[in-house]
C-alpha positions as CSV (number, residue, x, y, z in Angstrom):
1,M,91.0,86.1,83.1
2,I,91.5,82.4,83.6
3,D,94.4,80.4,82.2
4,A,92.5,77.4,80.7
5,A,95.8,75.5,80.3
6,D,96.9,75.7,83.9
7,K,94.9,73.3,86.2
8,L,96.9,74.2,89.2
9,R,96.3,78.0,89.0
10,I,92.6,77.5,88.4
11,K,92.4,76.5,92.0
12,V,93.8,79.9,92.9
13,A,91.3,81.6,90.6
14,K,88.5,79.7,92.3
15,N,89.7,80.9,95.7
16,E,89.8,84.5,94.4
17,L,86.3,84.1,93.0
18,D,85.1,82.9,96.4
19,N,86.7,85.9,98.1
20,L,85.1,88.3,95.6
21,L,81.7,86.8,95.9
22,D,81.9,86.9,99.8
23,H,82.7,90.6,99.7
24,P,79.7,92.6,101.2
25,A,79.5,95.0,98.3
26,I,79.2,92.2,95.8
27,K,77.3,89.6,97.9
28,K,74.1,91.6,98.1
29,R,74.1,92.6,94.4
30,N,73.1,90.3,91.6
31,V,75.8,91.3,89.1
32,P,76.7,89.0,86.2
33,I,80.2,87.7,85.8
34,L,82.2,87.3,82.6
35,F,85.2,85.0,82.6
36,F,87.8,85.2,79.9
37,A,89.4,81.8,79.3
38,N,92.9,82.4,78.0
39,K,95.0,79.9,76.0
40,M,92.0,77.9,74.7
41,D,93.8,77.2,71.5
42,L,96.4,74.9,73.3
43,G,95.8,71.2,73.1
44,I,96.2,70.9,76.9
45,A,93.7,73.6,77.7
46,M,90.4,72.9,79.4
47,N,87.2,73.6,77.4
48,E,84.5,75.9,78.7
49,Q,82.6,73.1,80.5
50,E,85.8,71.9,82.2
51,V,86.6,75.5,83.3
52,A,83.1,75.9,84.6
53,K,83.3,72.6,86.5
54,E,86.7,73.4,88.1
55,M,85.5,76.9,89.1
56,Q,82.2,75.4,90.4
57,L,80.2,77.9,88.3
58,Y,77.3,75.5,88.0
59,E,76.7,76.1,91.7
60,L,76.3,79.9,91.2
61,T,72.5,80.0,91.0
62,D,72.2,83.5,92.3
63,R,73.8,85.3,89.3
64,A,74.4,84.9,85.6
65,W,77.9,84.0,84.3
66,H,79.5,83.3,81.0
67,I,82.8,82.0,79.8
68,Q,84.3,83.6,76.7
């Protein structure tokens, strides 16, 4: 779950994602990742492309991902 309206906390979410992807049990498996972007209805919220950019998801070439 990602708060799309909180640009500061998305950095924390990115760090958590990095930690998760570095875990040996996940690192060697090609599991897809689904991100739920919360608060997308707020005017200050980032859209899907902005969330993906902030989370550096476009650099994840070894697994599928989707933002809902």
